[in-house]
C-alpha positions in Angstrom: 0.1 -8.1 15.0 3.2 -10.2 14.8 3.7 -13.6 16.5 6.7 -13.2 18.8 9.0 -16.3 19.6 9.9 -16.1 23.8 11.7 -19.0 23.5 9.2 -21.1 25.2 6.6 -23.9 23.6 4.4 -21.1 22.6 4.6 -17.9 20.5 2.6 -14.7 22.3 1.1 -12.4 19.5 2.1 -8.9 20.0 1.1 -5.4 18.7 3.0 -3.1 16.4 0.8 -0.4 16.2 -2.6 0.9 14.9 -3.0 2.2 11.2 -2.7 5.9 12.3 0.8 5.6 14.3 3.8 7.2 13.1 6.4 4.2 13.2 3.7 1.6 11.7 4.9 1.4 8.4 8.9 1.0 9.1 7.8 -1.6 11.9 5.5 -3.2 9.1 8.3 -3.1 6.6 10.7 -4.9 9.0 8.8 -7.8 10.0 8.1 -8.6 6.5 11.9 -8.4 6.1 12.1 -10.7 8.7 9.9 -13.4 7.7 11.3 -12.9 4.3 14.9 -13.8 5.4 14.2 -15.9 8.2 15.9 -13.1 10.7 15.3 -12.6 14.1 13.8 -9.0 15.6 13.6 -7.6 18.9 10.8 -5.5 20.5 11.4 -3.0 23.2 8.2 -2.1 25.2 7.7 0.5 28.1 7.8 -0.5 31.4 7.4 -4.5 33.0 6.2 -6.0 29.7 5.6 -9.8 30.1 7.1 -11.3 26.9 5.5 -14.9 27.5 2.1 -13.3 27.0 -0.3 -11.9 24.2 -1.0 -8.5 24.2 -3.4 -6.5 21.8 -2.4 -3.2 23.6 0.6 -2.6 24.0 2.7 -1.1 21.6 6.2 -1.4 21.1 8.6 1.8 21.4 11.5 -0.3 19.4 11.4 -3.0 17.1 14.9 -3.8 15.6 16.2 -6.8 13.1 19.0 -8.8 14.0 21.3 -12.4 13.1 
């Protein structure tokens, strides 16, 4: 799970993927790097995702680190 800054006063949680996901190791690595460096992350989700809501079911299709 990752806590996401949606630009509002609250920080919803998003699921990075299940432990058996082929992407979870790289997503977790990017998340840890973002925390360590204070960088921002961008998560891309399929379809119409509400970025301001906590969602434990939907997993991202892309996860990027940026400044």
